[in-house]
C-alpha positions in Angstrom: 0.0 0.0 0.0 1.2 3.6 -0.7 2.3 5.6 2.3 -0.6 7.5 4.0 -0.3 11.1 5.1 -1.7 11.0 8.6 -1.6 13.7 11.2 0.8 12.7 14.0 -2.0 12.6 16.6 -4.1 10.4 14.4 -1.0 8.2 13.7 -0.7 7.7 17.6 -4.3 6.6 17.8 -3.8 4.1 14.9 -0.6 2.7 16.5 -2.6 2.1 19.8 -5.4 0.3 17.8 -2.8 -1.7 16.0 -0.9 -2.7 19.2 -4.2 -3.8 21.0 -6.8 -4.3 18.2 -10.5 -4.2 19.2 -12.9 -7.0 18.4 -14.5 -4.6 15.9 -14.2 -1.1 14.8 -16.8 1.2 13.3 -15.6 4.0 11.0 -17.9 6.8 10.4 -17.5 9.9 8.3 -18.5 11.9 5.3 -18.2 10.3 1.8 -14.7 10.9 0.3 -12.8 11.4 3.5 -10.8 8.2 3.0 -12.5 5.8 5.5 -12.0 2.9 3.0 -8.3 3.7 2.8 -8.0 3.9 6.6 -9.9 0.7 7.0 -7.7 -1.2 4.6 -4.6 0.3 6.3 -5.7 -0.8 9.7 -6.8 -4.1 8.4 -3.4 -4.7 6.9 -1.6 -3.8 10.0 -3.8 -5.6 12.5 -4.2 -9.0 10.6 -4.3 -9.3 6.9 -5.8 -7.8 3.8 -9.0 -10.0 4.0 -10.0 -8.7 7.5 -11.9 -5.6 6.2 -15.6 -6.1 5.6 -17.4 -3.2 4.0 -20.9 -2.6 5.1 -22.6 0.4 3.5 -26.0 2.0 4.2 -28.7 2.0 1.6 -30.3 4.9 -0.2 -32.3 5.6 3.0 -29.0 5.8 5.0 -29.9 2.7 6.9 -28.4 -0.8 7.3 -30.9 -3.6 7.0 -31.0 -6.5 9.4 -30.3 -9.0 6.6 -27.0 -7.2 6.1 -26.2 -7.5 9.8 -27.1 -11.2 9.7 -24.8 -11.8 6.7 -22.1 -9.9 8.4 -22.5 -12.2 11.5 -22.4 -15.3 9.4 -19.2 -14.1 7.6 -17.5 -13.4 10.9 -18.4 -16.8 12.3 -16.6 -18.7 9.4 
């Protein structure tokens, strides 16, 4: 992955997350701020490239229960 330009304070937070990864992490922000890039960066550093599962809201800005159930199934396997 290319080098990310990250504010030093944010880098310290990322380093703490990488050192002691949580069970899950929810990234929230406006479209286009780089959340996907950050998710993949953290996923690579914490475990491997396949550890990032992208769950996006629908046109009504909500996440359906079927999507949550599917995510739960993916995480169990």
